[in-house]
N, C-alpha and C positions, 0 to 999 in steps of 0.2 A: 278827546274833550278835556278841558281843564277842570280840575276839581280835586277833592280829597277821596282817595280810594283805600280800601282794605282788601286783604286777602286772607282766607282761612285755610288755604291749601298750599302753602309755601310758594305762592306766586303763580300758580297754573291759571287761576281765574281771579277777577278783581271786581269788587262791588263799590259803586260810588256812594259815599257816605254824606255828601252834601248835595245841594241842588242849586239851580240857578238863582233862586231867591235867597239862599244862604251862603253866599260866596265869601263873606267876611272880609271884603276888600281885596281878595285874590292874591294878597301878599302874606305869606306865612313865614315867620321867623324860625319856628322850631316845631317839630312834631315828635311826640314821644308816646310810647305805649306804657300803660300802668303795669308794673310787674306783679302787683298784688290782685288785680281785678282783670281776669281774661276778657279781651275784647274792648276794653276801654282805651281811648286814645285822646290825648291832650294836643291842642293846636294853639301855638302862640301866634297871634295875628299882628298885623301892623297897625297898632293904635286902637284896637278894639278889645284888648284884653286876651284872656286865655279862655278858649271854649273847649268842651270835651264832648265826646259822643261814645256810644256804646250800643251793642246790638239790641234790638227790640225784644 
């Protein structure tokens, strides 16, 4: 399934961090983790700016 995923166990399992209503155009230019805040990720989208997510 297309989406943005994260792994907390070195890639053994994956959790989708977006959903079908929040695809942000499905075109991502860059994805980067924040080295200062564990779990935070930034996604540069195609024309919709930069969005970020972090665990709840």
